[in-house]
C-alpha positions, 0 to 999 in steps of 0.5 A: 699835084699839090701846090703849097704857099708858105708866107714867112717874113724876110730875112731867112737864108737861102739854105734855110729856105732850101731845108723848108722846101725839102721838108714840106715836099717830103711831108706831102710825098709821105702823107699824100703818096705823091711824087716829089716832082709833082710838089710845088712849094712857093715861099712868099716873103713879106716885110715885117713892117707889113705885118701887125698883131694886136694893132702893132707892127711886128717891126715895132714890137721886136725892133732889132730882134729880126733884122736881116744879118749882113753878109761880108 
């Protein structure tokens, strides 16, 4: 029973996360010859202000570039 955790920054749409979960499930099914219902995908989202590369917060490095889109 594969259990996969994927860590991504906040801000991705629910549709994109559905596609991600399906793609990962399909890859594990074909690679491990397992059943889709045995695959668990956990998406762990984090805030960009809690991620730094080279000592610089991602939210500072790419200010405004990855802001969440507001829905109307």
